[in-house]
C-alpha positions as CSV (number, residue, x, y, z in Angstrom):
1,M,19.5,97.0,119.7
2,N,16.9,94.3,120.8
3,C,15.5,95.6,124.1
4,Y,13.2,92.6,124.7
5,P,15.7,90.4,126.6
6,F,16.1,93.2,129.2
7,I,12.4,93.6,129.6
8,E,12.1,89.8,129.9
9,A,14.7,89.9,132.7
10,E,12.8,92.7,134.5
11,K,9.6,90.7,134.2
12,A,11.3,87.6,135.8
13,G,12.6,89.8,138.6
14,N,9.7,91.9,139.8
15,H,7.1,91.8,137.0
16,N,7.4,95.6,136.3
17,V,7.0,95.2,132.5
18,A,5.2,98.6,132.1
19,R,8.1,100.5,133.7
20,A,10.7,98.6,131.7
21,C,8.9,99.3,128.5
22,E,8.6,103.0,129.4
23,L,12.3,103.3,130.1
24,L,13.3,101.5,126.9
25,L,10.7,103.3,124.8
26,V,8.9,100.3,123.4
27,S,5.2,99.4,123.6
28,R,4.0,96.6,125.8
29,S,2.0,95.2,122.9
30,A,5.1,94.9,120.8
31,F,7.0,93.2,123.6
32,Y,4.3,90.6,124.2
33,A,3.9,90.0,120.5
34,D,7.6,89.4,120.1
35,R,7.7,87.2,123.3
36,A,4.8,85.0,122.2
37,G,5.8,84.9,118.6
38,T,2.1,85.2,117.8
39,G,1.8,88.9,117.1
40,S,0.9,90.1,113.7
41,R,3.6,90.8,111.1
42,H,2.5,94.4,111.3
43,A,3.1,94.6,115.0
44,R,6.5,92.9,114.8
45,R,7.5,95.3,112.0
46,D,6.3,98.3,114.2
47,A,8.6,97.0,116.9
48,E,11.6,96.7,114.6
49,L,11.0,100.2,113.2
50,T,10.5,101.7,116.6
51,A,13.9,100.4,117.8
52,K,15.6,101.9,114.7
53,I,13.7,105.2,115.2
54,V,15.0,105.5,118.8
55,E,18.6,105.0,117.5
56,I,18.2,107.6,114.8
57,H,16.5,110.1,117.1
58,D,19.1,109.7,119.8
59,E,21.9,110.0,117.2
60,S,20.5,113.4,116.3
61,K,20.5,114.3,120.0
62,Q,16.7,114.1,119.8
63,T,16.3,116.9,117.3
64,Y,15.0,115.1,114.2
65,G,11.3,115.1,113.5
66,S,9.6,112.4,111.4
67,P,10.7,113.8,108.0
68,R,14.4,113.5,108.7
69,V,14.0,110.2,110.6
70,H,12.1,108.8,107.6
71,H,14.8,109.8,105.2
72,E,17.4,108.2,107.4
73,L,15.4,105.0,107.5
74,R,15.1,105.0,103.8
75,D,18.9,105.4,103.4
76,Q,19.3,102.4,105.7
77,G,17.1,100.4,103.4
78,Q,14.0,100.4,105.6
79,R,10.8,100.7,103.5
80,C,8.0,102.5,105.4
81,S,5.8,105.5,105.0
82,R,6.4,108.9,106.6
83,K,3.0,108.7,108.3
84,R,4.0,105.4,109.9
85,V,7.2,106.9,111.2
86,A,5.2,109.9,112.7
87,R,2.7,107.5,114.3
88,L,5.5,105.4,115.9
89,M,7.3,108.5,117.1
90,R,4.1,109.8,118.8
91,Q,3.6,106.4,120.5
92,I,7.0,106.6,122.2
93,D,6.8,110.4,122.8
94,R,9.6,111.3,120.4
95,Y,9.4,114.6,118.6
96,G,11.6,117.0,116.6
97,R,12.6,120.4,118.1
98,T,10.9,123.6,116.9
99,P,12.4,127.1,116.9
100,R,11.6,130.1,119.0
101,R,12.1,133.9,118.4
102,W,15.3,135.7,119.4
103,K,16.5,139.3,119.4
104,K,18.3,141.2,116.6
105,T,22.1,141.8,117.0
106,T,22.9,144.0,114.0
107,I,21.9,147.7,113.8
108,A,22.0,149.6,110.5
109,D,24.2,152.6,110.0
110,P,22.1,155.3,108.3
111,A,25.3,157.0,107.1
112,A,26.8,153.9,105.4
113,A,27.5,153.8,101.7
114,H,24.8,152.3,99.5
115,R,25.4,148.7,98.3
116,P,23.1,146.7,96.0
117,D,21.2,143.5,96.7
118,L,22.8,141.0,94.4
119,I,20.8,138.0,95.7
120,G,17.2,139.3,95.6
121,R,15.9,136.5,97.8
122,V,16.8,133.9,95.2
123,F,17.9,131.2,97.6
124,A,16.3,128.2,95.9
125,I,18.4,125.6,94.2
126,D,17.5,124.7,90.6
127,P,17.1,120.9,90.5
128,D,17.9,120.8,86.8
129,Q,21.2,122.6,87.1
130,P,24.3,121.6,89.2
131,A,24.6,124.3,91.9
132,A,27.8,126.4,91.7
133,L,29.7,126.2,95.0
134,D,31.5,129.2,96.3
135,T,29.8,131.8,94.0
136,R,27.2,133.1,96.5
137,W,27.6,133.3,100.3
138,C,25.6,134.8,103.0
139,G,26.1,135.5,106.7
140,D,24.8,137.1,109.9
141,I,25.6,137.5,113.6
142,T,23.7,135.9,116.6
143,Y,24.2,135.8,120.3
144,I,24.7,133.1,123.0
145,H,24.1,133.8,126.6
146,T,26.7,132.5,129.0
147,W,27.4,133.1,132.7
148,Q,30.5,135.1,131.6
149,G,28.3,137.4,129.5
150,W,27.2,137.4,125.8
151,L,29.1,135.4,123.2
152,Y,28.6,136.4,119.6
153,L,28.8,134.1,116.5
154,A,29.3,135.3,113.0
155,T,28.9,132.9,110.1
156,V,29.4,132.6,106.3
157,I,27.2,130.1,104.5
158,D,27.4,128.8,101.0
159,L,24.0,129.4,99.4
160,A,24.4,126.4,97.1
161,S,25.1,123.7,99.7
162,R,24.0,125.5,102.9
163,R,27.3,124.6,104.4
164,V,28.8,126.9,107.0
165,V,32.1,127.6,105.2
166,G,33.4,130.1,107.8
167,W,32.6,131.3,111.3
168,A,34.0,133.2,114.3
169,V,33.1,133.9,117.9
170,A,33.9,136.9,120.1
171,D,32.7,138.7,123.2
172,H,32.0,141.8,121.2
173,L,30.1,143.0,118.1
174,R,32.8,145.0,116.4
175,T,33.6,144.6,112.7
176,D,36.6,142.4,113.6
177,L,34.1,139.6,114.4
178,V,32.6,139.4,110.9
179,A,35.9,140.1,109.3
180,E,37.4,137.0,111.0
181,A,34.4,134.9,109.8
182,L,34.9,136.1,106.2
183,T,38.6,135.5,106.3
184,D,38.0,132.0,107.6
185,A,35.7,131.2,104.7
186,V,38.1,132.5,102.1
187,N,41.1,130.6,103.6
188,R,39.1,127.4,103.7
189,R,37.4,127.5,100.4
190,R,39.8,129.5,98.2
191,P,36.9,130.8,95.9
192,A,37.6,132.5,92.6
193,P,37.5,136.3,92.7
194,G,34.0,137.7,92.6
195,V,32.2,135.5,95.1
196,V,29.2,137.4,96.4
197,F,28.7,137.8,100.1
198,H,25.2,138.8,101.2
199,S,24.2,140.2,104.6
200,D,21.8,142.6,106.3
201,R,22.6,146.3,106.7
202,G,24.2,145.9,110.1
203,C,26.9,148.5,110.7
204,Q,29.6,145.8,110.9
205,Y,28.8,144.7,107.3
206,T,28.6,148.2,105.9
207,S,31.7,149.6,107.5
208,T,34.7,150.9,105.6
209,Q,36.9,148.3,107.4
210,Y,34.7,145.5,106.1
211,A,34.6,146.9,102.5
212,N,38.4,147.2,102.4
213,L,38.8,143.6,103.6
214,A,36.3,142.3,101.1
215,K,38.1,144.1,98.3
216,D,41.4,142.6,99.4
217,L,39.9,139.1,99.5
218,G,38.2,139.4,96.1
219,V,34.7,139.3,97.6
220,V,31.8,141.3,96.3
221,L,29.4,142.7,99.0
222,S,25.6,142.5,98.7
223,V,23.1,143.7,101.3
224,G,19.4,143.3,101.8
225,R,16.8,146.0,102.4
226,R,16.4,147.6,105.7
227,G,14.0,145.9,108.1
228,Q,13.5,142.9,105.7
229,C,14.7,139.8,107.5
230,W,13.6,137.6,104.6
231,D,16.3,139.1,102.4
232,N,18.8,137.1,104.5
233,A,16.6,134.1,105.2
234,V,19.2,131.4,104.9
235,A,21.5,132.9,107.5
236,E,18.4,133.5,109.8
237,S,17.3,129.9,109.3
238,F,20.7,128.5,110.3
239,F,20.7,130.4,113.6
240,S,17.2,129.2,114.3
241,T,18.3,125.6,113.8
242,L,21.5,126.1,115.9
243,K,19.5,127.7,118.8
244,T,16.8,125.1,118.6
245,E,19.0,122.0,118.5
246,L,21.9,123.2,120.7
247,I,21.9,126.6,122.4
248,H,18.5,126.6,124.0
249,R,18.8,123.1,125.4
250,R,21.2,123.8,128.2
251,T,23.0,126.6,130.0
252,W,26.5,127.7,129.1
253,P,28.8,128.5,132.1
254,T,31.7,129.8,130.0
255,H,32.6,131.2,126.6
256,K,35.0,128.3,126.1
257,A,32.3,125.7,126.7
258,A,29.9,127.4,124.3
259,T,32.6,127.7,121.6
260,S,33.6,124.1,121.9
261,A,29.9,123.0,121.6
262,I,29.4,125.3,118.6
263,F,32.5,123.8,116.9
264,D,31.2,120.2,117.5
265,Y,27.8,121.2,116.2
266,I,28.9,123.0,113.0
267,E,31.9,120.8,112.0
268,G,30.8,117.5,113.4
269,W,27.1,117.5,112.8
270,Y,25.5,120.3,110.8
271,N,28.0,120.4,107.9
272,T,28.7,116.7,107.6
273,R,25.7,114.7,108.9
274,R,22.6,116.7,109.5
275,R,19.9,116.3,106.8
276,H,18.8,119.5,105.2
277,S,15.3,119.7,103.8
278,T,16.3,122.2,101.1
279,L,18.9,119.7,99.8
280,G,16.5,116.8,99.4
281,Y,17.4,115.7,103.0
282,L,21.1,115.3,102.2
283,S,23.8,116.8,104.5
284,P,25.7,119.8,103.1
285,A,28.8,117.6,102.7
286,T,27.0,114.9,100.9
287,F,25.3,117.4,98.7
288,E,28.6,119.0,97.7
289,S,29.9,115.5,96.8
290,T,27.0,115.0,94.5
291,I,27.7,118.4,92.8
292,T,31.3,117.5,92.4
293,T,30.4,114.1,90.9
294,A,27.8,115.7,88.5
295,T,30.3,118.3,87.4
296,E,33.0,115.8,86.7
297,Q,30.5,113.7,84.6
298,V,29.5,116.7,82.6
299,A,33.1,117.6,81.9
């Protein structure tokens, strides 16, 4: 959207150009260059890019930093460097959101049966091989503070596409919570028998109830080492992103309000639109589409 006519109207009214530029997040130099028609081509281009940057940043609910904004601009056909995007974002005080630490929600059961680590921290995607969807999943539990008390979220994430393929919320940390998330993933994705699900050694994941469910669903369980958060880094990374971009930005009066917001974030933003650095700045849904297309071409 061209903001300059609004600034021009403000200037004609009470001459408060500085305030109008501040509110509309454009620089005064760009406004005057556009108004006079004598500004340099570089200044005019900066003004055009700044307007597009504001639109993209707002669409991400002001969570994108310069790398994701830059990739969005490139997909829109805008040729510019990442450094230029970062400079323009600094000029209008626009930044990405960064994560902060949170507490642990799963506690290991020392009496639980031993299970192997079938992932071994191999989370990277081989760029020369089409990733196999629904062969390796991971998951974890996190918490959300509400005025009604803690709400807990369990997830199942596909390691190939980083898509959240199943999830569940509850006001407790019993095994039923993670069982519901795994069942949701299987019902949605219908994987072939033998899909690996990787988690930490939390007692919910090492319980007999969970083992029996996994066997019934055709899921093979894998667990990381005790006290090694990096063994389940993908699940931890998703929660960091969720909390940074959604949970920590406001207060949550009720479980219902938090659940509704989580649904919108996962299904309406993260899975389908949010650009993921590991996926070459594609969204999980777009990445899965490229895998499907590549597989069909090979066949």
